[in-house]
N, CA, C, O and the ligand as a Tripos MOL2 file, in Angstrom:
@<TRIPOS>MOLECULE
protein
  305   303    77     0     0
PROTEIN
NO_CHARGES

@<TRIPOS>ATOM
      1 N           0.8450   -1.1980    0.0000 N.3       1 MET1
      2 CA          0.0000    0.0000    0.0000 C.3       1 MET1
      3 C           0.8800    1.2480    0.0000 C.2       1 MET1
      4 O           1.8360    1.3500    0.7690 O.2       1 MET1
      5 N           0.5420    2.1870   -0.8700 N.am      2 ASP2
      6 CA          1.3530    3.3920   -0.9740 C.3       2 ASP2
      7 C           0.9820    4.3830    0.1330 C.2       2 ASP2
      8 O          -0.1840    4.5220    0.5030 O.2       2 ASP2
      9 N           1.9790    5.0470    0.6330 N.am      3 THR3
     10 CA          1.7310    6.0390    1.6720 C.3       3 THR3
     11 C           2.4910    7.3210    1.3510 C.2       3 THR3
     12 O           3.4020    7.3330    0.5230 O.2       3 THR3
     13 N           2.1020    8.3760    2.0130 N.am      4 ARG4
     14 CA          2.7760    9.6520    1.8890 C.3       4 ARG4
     15 C           3.0410   10.1500    3.3030 C.2       4 ARG4
     16 O           2.2690    9.8880    4.2250 O.2       4 ARG4
     17 N           4.1390   10.8690    3.4550 N.am      5 LYS5
     18 CA          4.4630   11.3550    4.7850 C.3       5 LYS5
     19 C           3.3170   12.2010    5.3240 C.2       5 LYS5
     20 O           2.8460   13.1190    4.6530 O.2       5 LYS5
     21 N           2.8840   11.8970    6.5010 N.am      6 GLY6
     22 CA          1.6650   12.5170    6.9860 C.3       6 GLY6
     23 C           1.8570   13.5290    8.0890 C.2       6 GLY6
     24 O           0.9150   14.2390    8.4410 O.2       6 GLY6
     25 N           3.0600   13.6170    8.6470 N.am      7 GLY7
     26 CA          3.2530   14.5550    9.7330 C.3       7 GLY7
     27 C           2.6900   14.0460   11.0380 C.2       7 GLY7
     28 O           2.4350   12.8530   11.2000 O.2       7 GLY7
     29 N           2.4990   14.9560   11.9580 N.am      8 HIS8
     30 CA          2.0430   14.5870   13.2900 C.3       8 HIS8
     31 C           0.5910   14.9670   13.4940 C.2       8 HIS8
     32 O           0.1660   16.0730   13.1610 O.2       8 HIS8
     33 N          -0.1560   14.0350   14.0450 N.am      9 ARG9
     34 CA         -1.5800   14.2550   14.2810 C.3       9 ARG9
     35 C          -1.9590   13.6320   15.6150 C.2       9 ARG9
     36 O          -1.2380   12.8200   16.1940 O.2       9 ARG9
     37 N          -3.1320   14.0600   16.0680 N.am     10 TYR10
     38 CA         -3.6850   13.4570   17.2760 C.3      10 TYR10
     39 C          -4.2700   12.0860   16.9330 C.2      10 TYR10
     40 O          -5.1490   11.9840   16.0760 O.2      10 TYR10
     41 N          -3.7930   11.0480   17.5870 N.am     11 CYS11
     42 CA         -4.3330    9.7080   17.3740 C.3      11 CYS11
     43 C          -5.4330    9.4430   18.4030 C.2      11 CYS11
     44 O          -5.1930    9.5260   19.6070 O.2      11 CYS11
     45 N          -6.6570    9.1200   17.9190 N.am     12 PRO12
     46 CA         -7.7660    8.8670   18.8490 C.3      12 PRO12
     47 C          -7.5780    7.5860   19.6600 C.2      12 PRO12
     48 O          -8.2510    7.3840   20.6710 O.2      12 PRO12
     49 N          -6.6730    6.7330   19.2220 N.am     13 SER13
     50 CA         -6.4120    5.4980   19.9590 C.3      13 SER13
     51 C          -5.3390    5.7160   21.0240 C.2      13 SER13
     52 O          -5.5140    5.3350   22.1810 O.2      13 SER13
     53 N          -4.2150    6.3410   20.6180 N.am     14 CYS14
     54 CA         -3.1350    6.6340   21.5770 C.3      14 CYS14
     55 C          -3.5070    7.8080   22.4900 C.2      14 CYS14
     56 O          -2.9490    7.9560   23.5770 O.2      14 CYS14
     57 N          -4.4470    8.6360   22.0430 N.am     15 LYS15
     58 CA         -4.8610    9.8310   22.7660 C.3      15 LYS15
     59 C          -3.6970   10.7880   22.9890 C.2      15 LYS15
     60 O          -3.5490   11.3800   24.0590 O.2      15 LYS15
     61 N          -2.8770   10.9240   21.9530 N.am     16 LYS16
     62 CA         -1.7850   11.8950   21.9910 C.3      16 LYS16
     63 C          -1.3330   12.1730   20.5560 C.2      16 LYS16
     64 O          -1.7580   11.4950   19.6210 O.2      16 LYS16
     65 N          -0.4630   13.1810   20.3920 N.am     17 ILE17
     66 CA          0.0720   13.5200   19.0870 C.3      17 ILE17
     67 C           1.1310   12.4860   18.7050 C.2      17 ILE17
     68 O           2.0700   12.2310   19.4590 O.2      17 ILE17
     69 N           0.9600   11.8970   17.5210 N.am     18 VAL18
     70 CA          1.8790   10.8550   17.0770 C.3      18 VAL18
     71 C           2.2740   11.1130   15.6250 C.2      18 VAL18
     72 O           1.6480   11.9160   14.9340 O.2      18 VAL18
     73 N           3.3240   10.4200   15.1700 N.am     19 GLU19
     74 CA          3.6940   10.4980   13.7620 C.3      19 GLU19
     75 C           2.7500    9.6140   12.9550 C.2      19 GLU19
     76 O           2.4510    8.4850   13.3440 O.2      19 GLU19
     77 N           2.2820   10.1470   11.8180 N.am     20 THR20
     78 CA          1.2960    9.4220   11.0210 C.3      20 THR20
     79 C           1.7350    9.3670    9.5590 C.2      20 THR20
     80 O           2.6390   10.0890    9.1380 O.2      20 THR20
     81 N           1.0840    8.5070    8.8060 N.am     21 ARG21
     82 CA          1.2490    8.4420    7.3540 C.3      21 ARG21
     83 C          -0.1260    8.5250    6.7000 C.2      21 ARG21
     84 O          -1.1230    8.0480    7.2410 O.2      21 ARG21
     85 N          -0.1510    9.1470    5.5130 N.am     22 VAL22
     86 CA         -1.3900    9.2350    4.7530 C.3      22 VAL22
     87 C          -1.5030    8.0140    3.8460 C.2      22 VAL22
     88 O          -0.5650    7.6900    3.1190 O.2      22 VAL22
     89 N          -2.6380    7.3440    3.8870 N.am     23 LEU23
     90 CA         -2.8890    6.2090    3.0060 C.3      23 LEU23
     91 C          -3.5340    6.7360    1.7280 C.2      23 LEU23
     92 O          -4.6760    7.1960    1.7500 O.2      23 LEU23
     93 N          -2.8050    6.6700    0.6170 N.am     24 LEU24
     94 CA         -3.2580    7.3260   -0.6170 C.3      24 LEU24
     95 C          -4.5770    6.7630   -1.1220 C.2      24 LEU24
     96 O          -5.3670    7.4980   -1.7160 O.2      24 LEU24
     97 N          -4.8310    5.5060   -0.9080 N.am     25 GLU25
     98 CA         -6.0700    4.9390   -1.4320 C.3      25 GLU25
     99 C          -7.2840    5.4130   -0.6440 C.2      25 GLU25
    100 O          -8.4190    5.2140   -1.0780 O.2      25 GLU25
    101 N          -7.0580    6.0370    0.5080 N.am     26 GLY26
    102 CA         -8.1760    6.5570    1.2770 C.3      26 GLY26
    103 C          -8.5110    7.9990    0.9620 C.2      26 GLY26
    104 O          -9.3580    8.6060    1.6180 O.2      26 GLY26
    105 N          -7.8290    8.5600   -0.0700 N.am     27 TYR27
    106 CA         -8.0110    9.9680   -0.4030 C.3      27 TYR27
    107 C          -9.2380   10.1680   -1.2730 C.2      27 TYR27
    108 O          -9.4860    9.3880   -2.1930 O.2      27 TYR27
    109 N         -10.0030   11.2040   -0.9860 N.am     28 SER28
    110 CA        -11.1160   11.5620   -1.8560 C.3      28 SER28
    111 C         -11.4500   13.0280   -1.6410 C.2      28 SER28
    112 O         -11.0260   13.6510   -0.6680 O.2      28 SER28
    113 N         -12.2380   13.5660   -2.5960 N.am     29 GLN29
    114 CA        -12.7140   14.9300   -2.4520 C.3      29 GLN29
    115 C         -14.2220   14.8860   -2.3320 C.2      29 GLN29
    116 O         -14.8830   14.0860   -2.9930 O.2      29 GLN29
    117 N         -14.7560   15.7330   -1.5010 N.am     30 LEU30
    118 CA        -16.1890   15.7360   -1.2670 C.3      30 LEU30
    119 C         -16.6080   17.1240   -0.8080 C.2      30 LEU30
    120 O         -15.7780   18.0140   -0.6230 O.2      30 LEU30
    121 N         -17.9080   17.2880   -0.6290 N.am     31 GLU31
    122 CA        -18.4040   18.5380   -0.0770 C.3      31 GLU31
    123 C         -19.0640   18.2610    1.2580 C.2      31 GLU31
    124 O         -19.8550   17.3270    1.3970 O.2      31 GLU31
    125 N         -18.7300   19.0850    2.2380 N.am     32 VAL32
    126 CA        -19.3330   18.9740    3.5490 C.3      32 VAL32
    127 C         -20.1520   20.2270    3.7880 C.2      32 VAL32
    128 O         -19.5890   21.3080    3.9670 O.2      32 VAL32
    129 N         -21.4490   20.1040    3.7940 N.am     33 GLN33
    130 CA        -22.3500   21.2440    3.9550 C.3      33 GLN33
    131 C         -22.0240   22.3320    2.9360 C.2      33 GLN33
    132 O         -21.9950   23.5200    3.2580 O.2      33 GLN33
    133 N         -21.7760   21.8930    1.6810 N.am     34 GLY34
    134 CA        -21.5300   22.8210    0.6000 C.3      34 GLY34
    135 C         -20.1040   23.3360    0.5170 C.2      34 GLY34
    136 O         -19.8020   24.1460   -0.3590 O.2      34 GLY34
    137 N         -19.2200   22.8940    1.3990 N.am     35 ILE35
    138 CA        -17.8370   23.3510    1.4030 C.3      35 ILE35
    139 C         -16.9440   22.2530    0.8300 C.2      35 ILE35
    140 O         -16.9430   21.1280    1.3290 O.2      35 ILE35
    141 N         -16.1770   22.5840   -0.2310 N.am     36 PRO36
    142 CA        -15.2620   21.5760   -0.7830 C.3      36 PRO36
    143 C         -14.2390   21.1420    0.2640 C.2      36 PRO36
    144 O         -13.6660   21.9760    0.9660 O.2      36 PRO36
    145 N         -14.0180   19.8530    0.3610 N.am     37 ALA37
    146 CA        -13.0960   19.3380    1.3630 C.3      37 ALA37
    147 C         -12.2940   18.1840    0.7960 C.2      37 ALA37
    148 O         -12.7300   17.4900   -0.1230 O.2      37 ALA37
    149 N         -11.1160   17.9950    1.3610 N.am     38 LYS38
    150 CA        -10.2940   16.8330    1.0170 C.3      38 LYS38
    151 C         -10.3380   15.8630    2.1840 C.2      38 LYS38
    152 O         -10.0950   16.2240    3.3350 O.2      38 LYS38
    153 N         -10.6540   14.6300    1.8520 N.am     39 LYS39
    154 CA        -10.7350   13.5960    2.8810 C.3      39 LYS39
    155 C          -9.5170   12.6950    2.7470 C.2      39 LYS39
    156 O          -9.1990   12.2140    1.6600 O.2      39 LYS39
    157 N          -8.8570   12.4800    3.8450 N.am     40 ARG40
    158 CA         -7.6780   11.6130    3.8240 C.3      40 ARG40
    159 C          -7.8000   10.5570    4.9050 C.2      40 ARG40
    160 O          -8.3390   10.8020    5.9840 O.2      40 ARG40
    161 N          -7.2840    9.3740    4.5900 N.am     41 GLN41
    162 CA         -7.1910    8.3510    5.6200 C.3      41 GLN41
    163 C          -5.7520    8.3060    6.0990 C.2      41 GLN41
    164 O          -4.8230    8.2430    5.2940 O.2      41 GLN41
    165 N          -5.5740    8.3380    7.3770 N.am     42 VAL42
    166 CA         -4.2330    8.3190    7.9540 C.3      42 VAL42
    167 C          -4.1140    7.1290    8.8970 C.2      42 VAL42
    168 O          -5.1060    6.5890    9.3870 O.2      42 VAL42
    169 N          -2.8730    6.7430    9.1310 N.am     43 ILE43
    170 CA         -2.6050    5.6250   10.0330 C.3      43 ILE43
    171 C          -1.5700    6.0600   11.0550 C.2      43 ILE43
    172 O          -0.6290    6.7870   10.7350 O.2      43 ILE43
    173 N          -1.7530    5.6110   12.2780 N.am     44 CYS44
    174 CA         -0.8070    5.8890   13.3550 C.3      44 CYS44
    175 C           0.4080    4.9900   13.1660 C.2      44 CYS44
    176 O           0.3320    3.7770   13.3600 O.2      44 CYS44
    177 N           1.5430    5.6060   12.7810 N.am     45 GLY45
    178 CA          2.7490    4.8180   12.5480 C.3      45 GLY45
    179 C           3.5720    5.4340   11.4450 C.2      45 GLY45
    180 O           3.2110    6.4780   10.9020 O.2      45 GLY45
    181 N           4.6790    4.7950   11.1090 N.am     46 THR46
    182 CA          5.5950    5.3510   10.1210 C.3      46 THR46
    183 C           5.5550    4.5920    8.7970 C.2      46 THR46
    184 O           6.3650    4.8660    7.9110 O.2      46 THR46
    185 N           4.6330    3.6490    8.6460 N.am     47 ASP47
    186 CA          4.3780    3.0360    7.3460 C.3      47 ASP47
    187 C           2.9450    2.4980    7.3280 C.2      47 ASP47
    188 O           2.1990    2.6560    8.2950 O.2      47 ASP47
    189 N           2.5710    1.8530    6.2050 N.am     48 ALA48
    190 CA          1.1910    1.4080    6.0220 C.3      48 ALA48
    191 C           0.8070    0.2760    6.9710 C.2      48 ALA48
    192 O          -0.3700   -0.0660    7.0860 O.2      48 ALA48
    193 N           1.7910   -0.3040    7.6490 N.am     49 GLU49
    194 CA          1.5050   -1.3590    8.6180 C.3      49 GLU49
    195 C           1.4050   -0.8240   10.0370 C.2      49 GLU49
    196 O           1.1280   -1.5780   10.9700 O.2      49 GLU49
    197 N           1.6300    0.4760   10.2020 N.am     50 GLY50
    198 CA          1.5370    1.0680   11.5230 C.3      50 GLY50
    199 C           2.7790    0.8580   12.3810 C.2      50 GLY50
    200 O           2.7030    0.8870   13.6090 O.2      50 GLY50
    201 N           3.9360    0.6420   11.7260 N.am     51 SER51
    202 CA          5.1750    0.4790   12.4740 C.3      51 SER51
    203 C           5.4560    1.7080   13.3350 C.2      51 SER51
    204 O           5.2210    2.8400   12.9110 O.2      51 SER51
    205 N           5.9530    1.4810   14.5280 N.am     52 ASN52
    206 CA          6.2760    2.5520   15.4720 C.3      52 ASN52
    207 C           5.0420    3.3060   15.9460 C.2      52 ASN52
    208 O           5.1550    4.3710   16.5510 O.2      52 ASN52
    209 N           3.8700    2.7570   15.6720 N.am     53 GLY53
    210 CA          2.6330    3.3590   16.1510 C.3      53 GLY53
    211 C           1.6680    2.2520   16.5290 C.2      53 GLY53
    212 O           2.0530    1.0840   16.5920 O.2      53 GLY53
    213 N           0.4050    2.6130   16.7840 N.am     54 CYS54
    214 CA         -0.5630    1.5950   17.1870 C.3      54 CYS54
    215 C          -1.3020    1.0140   15.9820 C.2      54 CYS54
    216 O          -2.0150    0.0200   16.1180 O.2      54 CYS54
    217 N          -1.1360    1.6360   14.7820 N.am     55 GLY55
    218 CA         -1.7720    1.0940   13.5830 C.3      55 GLY55
    219 C          -3.2190    1.4930   13.4050 C.2      55 GLY55
    220 O          -3.8720    1.0360   12.4670 O.2      55 GLY55
    221 N          -3.7380    2.3370   14.2850 N.am     56 ALA56
    222 CA         -5.1260    2.7900   14.1420 C.3      56 ALA56
    223 C          -5.2510    3.6290   12.8720 C.2      56 ALA56
    224 O          -4.3450    4.3870   12.5260 O.2      56 ALA56
    225 N          -6.3940    3.4820   12.1770 N.am     57 LYS57
    226 CA         -6.6680    4.2690   10.9840 C.3      57 LYS57
    227 C          -7.8860    5.1480   11.2260 C.2      57 LYS57
    228 O          -8.8450    4.7350   11.8780 O.2      57 LYS57
    229 N          -7.8370    6.3600   10.6960 N.am     58 TRP58
    230 CA         -8.9920    7.2450   10.7950 C.3      58 TRP58
    231 C          -8.9450    8.2310    9.6410 C.2      58 TRP58
    232 O          -7.9590    8.2970    8.9070 O.2      58 TRP58
    233 N         -10.0200    8.9960    9.4870 N.am     59 PHE59
    234 CA        -10.1150    9.9500    8.3850 C.3      59 PHE59
    235 C          -9.9980   11.3770    8.9050 C.2      59 PHE59
    236 O         -10.4460   11.6950   10.0070 O.2      59 PHE59
    237 N          -9.3790   12.2340    8.0790 N.am     60 THR60
    238 CA         -9.3370   13.6590    8.3890 C.3      60 THR60
    239 C          -9.9760   14.4180    7.2310 C.2      60 THR60
    240 O         -10.0270   13.9290    6.1030 O.2      60 THR60
    241 N         -10.4570   15.6130    7.5270 N.am     61 LEU61
    242 CA        -11.0010   16.4990    6.5110 C.3      61 LEU61
    243 C         -10.1860   17.7770    6.4820 C.2      61 LEU61
    244 O          -9.8500   18.3370    7.5260 O.2      61 LEU61
    245 N          -9.8680   18.2380    5.2690 N.am     62 GLU62
    246 CA         -9.1790   19.5140    5.1230 C.3      62 GLU62
    247 C         -10.0900   20.4660    4.3660 C.2      62 GLU62
    248 O         -10.5250   20.1770    3.2510 O.2      62 GLU62
    249 N         -10.3740   21.6130    4.9890 N.am     63 MET63
    250 CA        -11.2440   22.6090    4.3840 C.3      63 MET63
    251 C         -10.6280   23.9890    4.5350 C.2      63 MET63
    252 O          -9.8230   24.2320    5.4330 O.2      63 MET63
    253 N         -11.0260   24.9010    3.6280 N.am     64 LEU64
    254 CA        -10.5740   26.2790    3.7560 C.3      64 LEU64
    255 C         -11.1680   26.9110    5.0110 C.2      64 LEU64
    256 O         -12.3740   26.8410    5.2510 O.2      64 LEU64
    257 N         -10.3130   27.5170    5.7910 N.am     65 GLU65
    258 CA        -10.7650   28.1130    7.0360 C.3      65 GLU65
    259 C         -11.8550   29.1530    6.8070 C.2      65 GLU65
    260 O         -12.8550   29.1900    7.5240 O.2      65 GLU65
    261 N         -11.6500   30.0040    5.7890 N.am     66 GLU66
    262 CA        -12.6060   31.0960    5.5980 C.3      66 GLU66
    263 C         -13.9740   30.5930    5.1640 C.2      66 GLU66
    264 O         -14.9860   31.2520    5.4020 O.2      66 GLU66
    265 N         -14.0060   29.4160    4.5200 N.am     67 LYS67
    266 CA        -15.2920   28.8480    4.1380 C.3      67 LYS67
    267 C         -16.0420   28.3440    5.3740 C.2      67 LYS67
    268 O         -17.2710   28.3740    5.4330 O.2      67 LYS67
    269 N         -15.2670   27.8830    6.3540 N.am     68 VAL68
    270 CA        -15.8750   27.3300    7.5550 C.3      68 VAL68
    271 C         -16.2390   28.4330    8.5460 C.2      68 VAL68
    272 O         -17.3200   28.4280    9.1350 O.2      68 VAL68
    273 N         -15.3070   29.3840    8.7170 N.am     69 LEU69
    274 CA        -15.4870   30.4080    9.7380 C.3      69 LEU69
    275 C         -16.1430   31.6660    9.2010 C.2      69 LEU69
    276 O         -16.6100   32.5060    9.9700 O.2      69 LEU69
    277 N         -16.1810   31.7990    7.8600 N.am     70 GLY70
    278 CA        -16.8360   32.9560    7.2800 C.3      70 GLY70
    279 C         -16.0140   34.2260    7.3620 C.2      70 GLY70
    280 O         -16.5640   35.3260    7.2930 O.2      70 GLY70
    281 N         -14.7040   34.0910    7.5080 N.am     71 LYS71
    282 CA        -13.8530   35.2740    7.5940 C.3      71 LYS71
    283 C         -13.4170   35.7120    6.1990 C.2      71 LYS71
    284 O         -13.4700   34.9450    5.2380 O.2      71 LYS71
    285 N         -12.9890   36.9530    6.1220 N.am     72 GLY72
    286 CA        -12.3660   37.4310    4.8940 C.3      72 GLY72
    287 C         -13.3250   38.0790    3.9250 C.2      72 GLY72
    288 O         -12.9440   39.0110    3.2160 O.2      72 GLY72
    289 N         -14.5500   37.6160    3.8730 N.am     73 GLY73
    290 CA        -15.5140   38.1860    2.9590 C.3      73 GLY73
    291 C         -15.2050   37.8570    1.5110 C.2      73 GLY73
    292 O         -14.2940   37.0840    1.2160 O.2      73 GLY73
    293 N         -15.9700   38.4500    0.6150 N.am     74 LYS74
    294 CA        -15.7800   38.1890   -0.8020 C.3      74 LYS74
    295 C         -14.8410   39.2130   -1.4060 C.2      74 LYS74
    296 O         -14.8440   40.3880   -1.0380 O.2      74 LYS74
    297 N         -14.0360   38.7360   -2.3450 N.am     75 ARG75
    298 CA        -13.1210   39.6230   -3.0360 C.3      75 ARG75
    299 C         -13.4530   39.6600   -4.5110 C.2      75 ARG75
    300 O         -14.0340   38.7230   -5.0580 O.2      75 ARG75
    301 N         -13.0700   40.7720   -5.1560 N.am     76 GLY76
    302 CA        -13.2790   40.9000   -6.5840 C.3      76 GLY76
    303 C         -14.7050   41.2440   -6.8730 C.2      76 GLY76
    304 O         -15.0800   41.3950   -8.0360 O.2      76 GLY76
    305 ZN         -2.0130    5.5230   17.8010 Zn       77 ZN77
@<TRIPOS>BOND
     1     1     2 1
     2     2     3 1
     3     3     4 2
     4     3     5 am
     5     5     6 1
     6     6     7 1
     7     7     8 2
     8     7     9 am
     9     9    10 1
    10    10    11 1
    11    11    12 2
    12    11    13 am
    13    13    14 1
    14    14    15 1
    15    15    16 2
    16    15    17 am
    17    17    18 1
    18    18    19 1
    19    19    20 2
    20    19    21 am
    21    21    22 1
    22    22    23 1
    23    23    24 2
    24    23    25 am
    25    25    26 1
    26    26    27 1
    27    27    28 2
    28    27    29 am
    29    29    30 1
    30    30    31 1
    31    31    32 2
    32    31    33 am
    33    33    34 1
    34    34    35 1
    35    35    36 2
    36    35    37 am
    37    37    38 1
    38    38    39 1
    39    39    40 2
    40    39    41 am
    41    41    42 1
    42    42    43 1
    43    43    44 2
    44    43    45 am
    45    45    46 1
    46    46    47 1
    47    47    48 2
    48    47    49 am
    49    49    50 1
    50    50    51 1
    51    51    52 2
    52    51    53 am
    53    53    54 1
    54    54    55 1
    55    55    56 2
    56    55    57 am
    57    57    58 1
    58    58    59 1
    59    59    60 2
    60    59    61 am
    61    61    62 1
    62    62    63 1
    63    63    64 2
    64    63    65 am
    65    65    66 1
    66    66    67 1
    67    67    68 2
    68    67    69 am
    69    69    70 1
    70    70    71 1
    71    71    72 2
    72    71    73 am
    73    73    74 1
    74    74    75 1
    75    75    76 2
    76    75    77 am
    77    77    78 1
    78    78    79 1
    79    79    80 2
    80    79    81 am
    81    81    82 1
    82    82    83 1
    83    83    84 2
    84    83    85 am
    85    85    86 1
    86    86    87 1
    87    87    88 2
    88    87    89 am
    89    89    90 1
    90    90    91 1
    91    91    92 2
    92    91    93 am
    93    93    94 1
    94    94    95 1
    95    95    96 2
    96    95    97 am
    97    97    98 1
    98    98    99 1
    99    99   100 2
   100    99   101 am
   101   101   102 1
   102   102   103 1
   103   103   104 2
   104   103   105 am
   105   105   106 1
   106   106   107 1
   107   107   108 2
   108   107   109 am
   109   109   110 1
   110   110   111 1
   111   111   112 2
   112   111   113 am
   113   113   114 1
   114   114   115 1
   115   115   116 2
   116   115   117 am
   117   117   118 1
   118   118   119 1
   119   119   120 2
   120   119   121 am
   121   121   122 1
   122   122   123 1
   123   123   124 2
   124   123   125 am
   125   125   126 1
   126   126   127 1
   127   127   128 2
   128   127   129 am
   129   129   130 1
   130   130   131 1
   131   131   132 2
   132   131   133 am
   133   133   134 1
   134   134   135 1
   135   135   136 2
   136   135   137 am
   137   137   138 1
   138   138   139 1
   139   139   140 2
   140   139   141 am
   141   141   142 1
   142   142   143 1
   143   143   144 2
   144   143   145 am
   145   145   146 1
   146   146   147 1
   147   147   148 2
   148   147   149 am
   149   149   150 1
   150   150   151 1
   151   151   152 2
   152   151   153 am
   153   153   154 1
   154   154   155 1
   155   155   156 2
   156   155   157 am
   157   157   158 1
   158   158   159 1
   159   159   160 2
   160   159   161 am
   161   161   162 1
   162   162   163 1
   163   163   164 2
   164   163   165 am
   165   165   166 1
   166   166   167 1
   167   167   168 2
   168   167   169 am
   169   169   170 1
   170   170   171 1
   171   171   172 2
   172   171   173 am
   173   173   174 1
   174   174   175 1
   175   175   176 2
   176   175   177 am
   177   177   178 1
   178   178   179 1
   179   179   180 2
   180   179   181 am
   181   181   182 1
   182   182   183 1
   183   183   184 2
   184   183   185 am
   185   185   186 1
   186   186   187 1
   187   187   188 2
   188   187   189 am
   189   189   190 1
   190   190   191 1
   191   191   192 2
   192   191   193 am
   193   193   194 1
   194   194   195 1
   195   195   196 2
   196   195   197 am
   197   197   198 1
   198   198   199 1
   199   199   200 2
   200   199   201 am
   201   201   202 1
   202   202   203 1
   203   203   204 2
   204   203   205 am
   205   205   206 1
   206   206   207 1
   207   207   208 2
   208   207   209 am
   209   209   210 1
   210   210   211 1
   211   211   212 2
   212   211   213 am
   213   213   214 1
   214   214   215 1
   215   215   216 2
   216   215   217 am
   217   217   218 1
   218   218   219 1
   219   219   220 2
   220   219   221 am
   221   221   222 1
   222   222   223 1
   223   223   224 2
   224   223   225 am
   225   225   226 1
   226   226   227 1
   227   227   228 2
   228   227   229 am
   229   229   230 1
   230   230   231 1
   231   231   232 2
   232   231   233 am
   233   233   234 1
   234   234   235 1
   235   235   236 2
   236   235   237 am
   237   237   238 1
   238   238   239 1
   239   239   240 2
   240   239   241 am
   241   241   242 1
   242   242   243 1
   243   243   244 2
   244   243   245 am
   245   245   246 1
   246   246   247 1
   247   247   248 2
   248   247   249 am
   249   249   250 1
   250   250   251 1
   251   251   252 2
   252   251   253 am
   253   253   254 1
   254   254   255 1
   255   255   256 2
   256   255   257 am
   257   257   258 1
   258   258   259 1
   259   259   260 2
   260   259   261 am
   261   261   262 1
   262   262   263 1
   263   263   264 2
   264   263   265 am
   265   265   266 1
   266   266   267 1
   267   267   268 2
   268   267   269 am
   269   269   270 1
   270   270   271 1
   271   271   272 2
   272   271   273 am
   273   273   274 1
   274   274   275 1
   275   275   276 2
   276   275   277 am
   277   277   278 1
   278   278   279 1
   279   279   280 2
   280   279   281 am
   281   281   282 1
   282   282   283 1
   283   283   284 2
   284   283   285 am
   285   285   286 1
   286   286   287 1
   287   287   288 2
   288   287   289 am
   289   289   290 1
   290   290   291 1
   291   291   292 2
   292   291   293 am
   293   293   294 1
   294   294   295 1
   295   295   296 2
   296   295   297 am
   297   297   298 1
   298   298   299 1
   299   299   300 2
   300   299   301 am
   301   301   302 1
   302   302   303 1
   303   303   304 2
@<TRIPOS>SUBSTRUCTURE
     1 MET1         2 RESIDUE 1 A MET
     2 ASP2         6 RESIDUE 1 A ASP
     3 THR3        10 RESIDUE 1 A THR
     4 ARG4        14 RESIDUE 1 A ARG
     5 LYS5        18 RESIDUE 1 A LYS
     6 GLY6        22 RESIDUE 1 A GLY
     7 GLY7        26 RESIDUE 1 A GLY
     8 HIS8        30 RESIDUE 1 A HIS
     9 ARG9        34 RESIDUE 1 A ARG
    10 TYR10       38 RESIDUE 1 A TYR
    11 CYS11       42 RESIDUE 1 A CYS
    12 PRO12       46 RESIDUE 1 A PRO
    13 SER13       50 RESIDUE 1 A SER
    14 CYS14       54 RESIDUE 1 A CYS
    15 LYS15       58 RESIDUE 1 A LYS
    16 LYS16       62 RESIDUE 1 A LYS
    17 ILE17       66 RESIDUE 1 A ILE
    18 VAL18       70 RESIDUE 1 A VAL
    19 GLU19       74 RESIDUE 1 A GLU
    20 THR20       78 RESIDUE 1 A THR
    21 ARG21       82 RESIDUE 1 A ARG
    22 VAL22       86 RESIDUE 1 A VAL
    23 LEU23       90 RESIDUE 1 A LEU
    24 LEU24       94 RESIDUE 1 A LEU
    25 GLU25       98 RESIDUE 1 A GLU
    26 GLY26      102 RESIDUE 1 A GLY
    27 TYR27      106 RESIDUE 1 A TYR
    28 SER28      110 RESIDUE 1 A SER
    29 GLN29      114 RESIDUE 1 A GLN
    30 LEU30      118 RESIDUE 1 A LEU
    31 GLU31      122 RESIDUE 1 A GLU
    32 VAL32      126 RESIDUE 1 A VAL
    33 GLN33      130 RESIDUE 1 A GLN
    34 GLY34      134 RESIDUE 1 A GLY
    35 ILE35      138 RESIDUE 1 A ILE
    36 PRO36      142 RESIDUE 1 A PRO
    37 ALA37      146 RESIDUE 1 A ALA
    38 LYS38      150 RESIDUE 1 A LYS
    39 LYS39      154 RESIDUE 1 A LYS
    40 ARG40      158 RESIDUE 1 A ARG
    41 GLN41      162 RESIDUE 1 A GLN
    42 VAL42      166 RESIDUE 1 A VAL
    43 ILE43      170 RESIDUE 1 A ILE
    44 CYS44      174 RESIDUE 1 A CYS
    45 GLY45      178 RESIDUE 1 A GLY
    46 THR46      182 RESIDUE 1 A THR
    47 ASP47      186 RESIDUE 1 A ASP
    48 ALA48      190 RESIDUE 1 A ALA
    49 GLU49      194 RESIDUE 1 A GLU
    50 GLY50      198 RESIDUE 1 A GLY
    51 SER51      202 RESIDUE 1 A SER
    52 ASN52      206 RESIDUE 1 A ASN
    53 GLY53      210 RESIDUE 1 A GLY
    54 CYS54      214 RESIDUE 1 A CYS
    55 GLY55      218 RESIDUE 1 A GLY
    56 ALA56      222 RESIDUE 1 A ALA
    57 LYS57      226 RESIDUE 1 A LYS
    58 TRP58      230 RESIDUE 1 A TRP
    59 PHE59      234 RESIDUE 1 A PHE
    60 THR60      238 RESIDUE 1 A THR
    61 LEU61      242 RESIDUE 1 A LEU
    62 GLU62      246 RESIDUE 1 A GLU
    63 MET63      250 RESIDUE 1 A MET
    64 LEU64      254 RESIDUE 1 A LEU
    65 GLU65      258 RESIDUE 1 A GLU
    66 GLU66      262 RESIDUE 1 A GLU
    67 LYS67      266 RESIDUE 1 A LYS
    68 VAL68      270 RESIDUE 1 A VAL
    69 LEU69      274 RESIDUE 1 A LEU
    70 GLY70      278 RESIDUE 1 A GLY
    71 LYS71      282 RESIDUE 1 A LYS
    72 GLY72      286 RESIDUE 1 A GLY
    73 GLY73      290 RESIDUE 1 A GLY
    74 LYS74      294 RESIDUE 1 A LYS
    75 ARG75      298 RESIDUE 1 A ARG
    76 GLY76      302 RESIDUE 1 A GLY
    77 ZN77       305 GROUP 0 **** ****
């Protein structure tokens, strides 16, 4: 399984910030309440098998802050 360096995230299983990897096959784009978002599946560990971590998998969403918080207003 292909992975990409995922950085550090809060693991809901370890209940602390851990090193994670992004599982590329879990990637998708979707809309959440009309806001475009990127969905990623990450794993607790330093490879797709969860080495050096607990191996828990979960999903994260990435959205533009201003779309969520309504800051900045419209431009142009
Ligand atoms: Zn963990």
